[in-house]
C-alpha positions in Angstrom: 36.9 64.4 28.8 40.4 63.2 29.4 41.6 59.7 29.1 41.0 58.9 32.9 37.4 59.9 32.7 37.1 58.0 29.6 37.7 54.8 31.6 34.5 55.1 33.3 32.3 56.2 30.4 33.6 54.3 27.5 31.6 51.2 26.2 32.2 48.9 23.2 30.4 50.5 20.1 29.5 47.9 17.5 27.3 50.1 15.3 28.6 53.0 13.3 27.6 55.7 10.8 29.1 55.2 7.6 30.6 58.7 7.7 34.1 60.1 7.2 36.0 61.4 10.2 37.8 64.8 9.5 41.2 64.3 8.2 42.6 66.5 11.1 41.0 64.1 13.6 42.5 61.2 12.0 45.8 62.8 11.8 45.8 63.7 15.3 45.0 60.1 16.3 47.8 58.8 14.2 50.2 61.2 15.8 49.1 60.0 19.3 49.5 56.4 18.4 53.1 57.0 17.2 53.9 58.9 20.5 52.4 56.2 22.8 54.7 54.6 25.8 55.2 51.0 25.4 55.2 48.4 28.0 58.2 46.8 26.6 60.5 49.4 25.0 62.6 47.0 22.7 59.6 45.5 20.9 58.9 47.1 17.5 55.4 47.7 16.5 53.5 49.5 13.5 49.9 50.9 13.5 48.1 50.8 10.2 45.0 52.8 9.5 42.4 51.0 7.4 39.5 53.0 5.8 36.4 50.8 5.2 34.3 53.7 3.7 35.6 53.9 0.0 36.7 50.3 -0.4 35.6 47.4 1.9 38.6 46.0 3.7 36.9 44.9 6.8 37.4 42.2 9.0 35.6 38.7 8.4 34.3 36.3 11.1 31.5 35.9 13.7 33.1 38.6 15.9 33.9 41.1 13.3 32.5 44.8 13.7 31.5 46.7 10.7 33.0 50.1 11.2 34.3 52.9 8.7 37.8 52.7 10.3 40.1 50.4 11.9 43.6 50.9 13.4 45.7 47.6 13.4 48.7 46.8 15.4 51.6 44.6 14.2 54.3 43.8 16.4 57.6 41.9 16.5 57.3 38.9 18.7 59.2 38.9 21.9 58.7 38.5 25.7 55.3 40.3 26.7 54.7 41.6 23.1 51.0 40.7 23.3 50.8 42.5 26.7 52.5 45.5 25.1 50.0 45.5 22.2 47.0 45.6 24.6 48.9 48.1 26.7 49.2 50.6 23.7 45.9 49.9 22.1 43.9 50.7 25.3 45.6 54.1 25.6 44.5 54.9 22.0 41.1 53.6 22.5 40.6 55.8 25.5 42.2 58.9 23.6 39.6 58.1 20.6 36.7 57.8 23.0 37.9 61.1 24.7 37.6 62.8 21.1 33.8 61.7 20.8 34.3 58.9 18.6 33.3 55.2 19.4 35.6 52.2 19.7 35.6 48.5 19.7 38.4 46.0 20.0 38.2 43.5 17.1 40.3 40.6 18.7 38.9 37.4 17.3 38.0 38.5 13.6 40.4 37.9 10.7 41.7 40.8 8.8 42.3 38.7 5.8 45.4 37.5 4.3 45.6 40.5 1.8 45.5 43.1 4.7 47.9 41.1 6.9 50.5 41.0 4.0 50.5 45.0 4.1 51.7 44.9 7.8 55.4 45.3 8.6 55.2 42.7 11.7 52.8 40.1 12.8 49.2 41.1 13.2 47.9 41.4 16.7 44.8 43.0 17.2 42.6 46.0 15.8 40.4 48.7 16.9 37.1 49.5 15.1 36.4 53.3 15.4 34.2 55.9 13.9 31.1 58.2 14.6 28.7 55.9 16.7 25.2 55.1 15.5 24.3 54.6 19.2 24.8 56.4 22.5 28.6 56.7 23.0 28.9 56.5 26.7 27.5 54.7 29.6 27.5 54.9 33.4 30.1 52.9 34.8 27.6 51.1 37.0 26.1 49.6 33.7 29.3 47.9 32.8 28.8 44.2 32.9 31.6 43.2 35.0 32.4 40.7 37.6 31.8 41.9 41.1 34.9 42.8 43.1 34.8 39.9 45.5 35.0 37.4 42.5 38.3 38.8 41.3 40.1 40.6 44.1 41.5 39.2 47.4 42.5 42.0 50.0 45.2 40.8 52.3 45.5 44.1 54.0 43.5 47.4 54.5 44.2 49.6 51.6 43.5 53.3 50.9 41.0 54.8 48.5 43.5 55.3 45.8 44.3 51.7 45.7 40.7 50.9 45.4 40.4 53.4 42.7 43.2 51.7 40.7 41.3 48.4 41.3 38.0 49.8 40.0 39.7 51.2 36.9 41.3 47.7 36.4 37.8 46.2 36.6 36.3 48.6 34.1 38.7 47.2 31.4 37.3 45.6 28.3 38.3 42.0 27.5 37.9 39.5 24.7 34.5 38.0 25.0 34.2 40.0 28.2 36.2 37.1 29.6 37.8 39.3 32.4 40.9 37.1 32.9 42.5 39.3 35.6 42.8 38.4 39.3 44.3 40.4 42.0 46.0 39.8 45.3 46.1 43.2 47.1 48.3 44.5 50.0 48.8 48.1 51.3 51.6 48.8 48.8 51.5 46.1 46.0 49.1 44.5 43.7 49.9 41.2 42.5 48.2 40.3 39.1 47.2 36.8 37.9 45.4 35.6 34.8 42.8 33.0 35.2 43.5 29.6 33.6 40.6 28.6 31.3 40.8 25.0 31.7 38.7 23.9 28.6 39.8 26.9 26.2 43.2 27.7 27.6 45.3 27.4 24.6 42.8 29.3 22.5 42.3 32.1 25.1 45.9 32.4 26.2 46.9 34.9 23.6 43.5 37.0 24.1 44.5 36.8 28.0 47.9 38.2 27.7 46.4 41.1 25.3 43.6 41.8 28.0 46.1 41.9 30.8 47.9 44.8 28.8 44.6 46.4 28.3 44.0 46.3 32.1 47.4 47.8 32.8 46.9 50.9 30.7 43.8 51.6 32.7 45.7 51.3 36.0 48.6 53.4 34.8 46.3 56.1 33.4 44.5 56.1 36.9 47.6 56.2 38.7 48.9 59.2 37.0 45.5 61.0 37.4 45.5 60.3 41.2 49.4 61.3 41.3 50.2 57.7 42.6 53.8 56.6 41.8 53.8 52.7 40.6 56.4 50.5 39.2 56.1 47.0 37.6 57.9 44.1 38.3 57.9 40.3 38.0 58.8 38.4 41.4 60.8 35.3 40.9 59.2 33.8 44.1 55.7 34.1 42.4 56.7 33.1 38.8 58.1 29.8 39.9 55.2 29.0 42.1 52.4 26.6 40.8 48.7 28.1 41.2 45.7 25.7 40.8 43.5 28.1 38.9 45.5 31.2 38.1 48.9 32.1 36.5 51.1 34.8 37.8 51.8 37.8 35.6 53.5 40.5 37.4 53.3 43.0 40.4 52.5 46.5 40.6 54.1 48.4 43.6 52.7 51.5 44.9 54.9 54.2 46.1 
């Protein structure tokens, strides 16, 4: 299974066996993390492996996941640093999934002051992983996702490749399954918006930007698999335009 195939099979695994993963597998995962492409090149990040087997160093809070291992990402703060963290971590999640291990984003749980103090930059998010105690994969039709008509507006007829990119985007995981992304789609471009959470806007703003980065990783992995050339930009005409229910993030141009 490659990372593209993992998009359609992966599910969030919340129950793990308390067993060690072979060190050569761990080393391969860490090497892959260090080679990951960034969304923002000039923002420094650090990955930190946390083993929860010998000594419990795990995450606290109602949304914590008890897992044998975690990979945390800390980051310098800068423009789109949250999006960048989500973009990198989803690539890592799909890679780990392709190796036959379970993963789950740990977004709203607290790693604790002691663990945070060992990180080089500001903690952003973590990924729980290990040998699953439940079935690892699922059919993409079983994913609890909003129907396409609720999140996508097609302004023009599009080809099958564009629809496949949208499918990959829809299957992305998100904090509390919030699915904040909204799309306006033309033949050669996809405008990406994030939904405004009126009551919890401030609380969810951080999570939404991480989630958009996760979604972009799915889209770009799908584009590479389909041999579709894409570029990403921010259009001034949309950046400065007010929208009642959504906030413009960026535009994906195809071809």
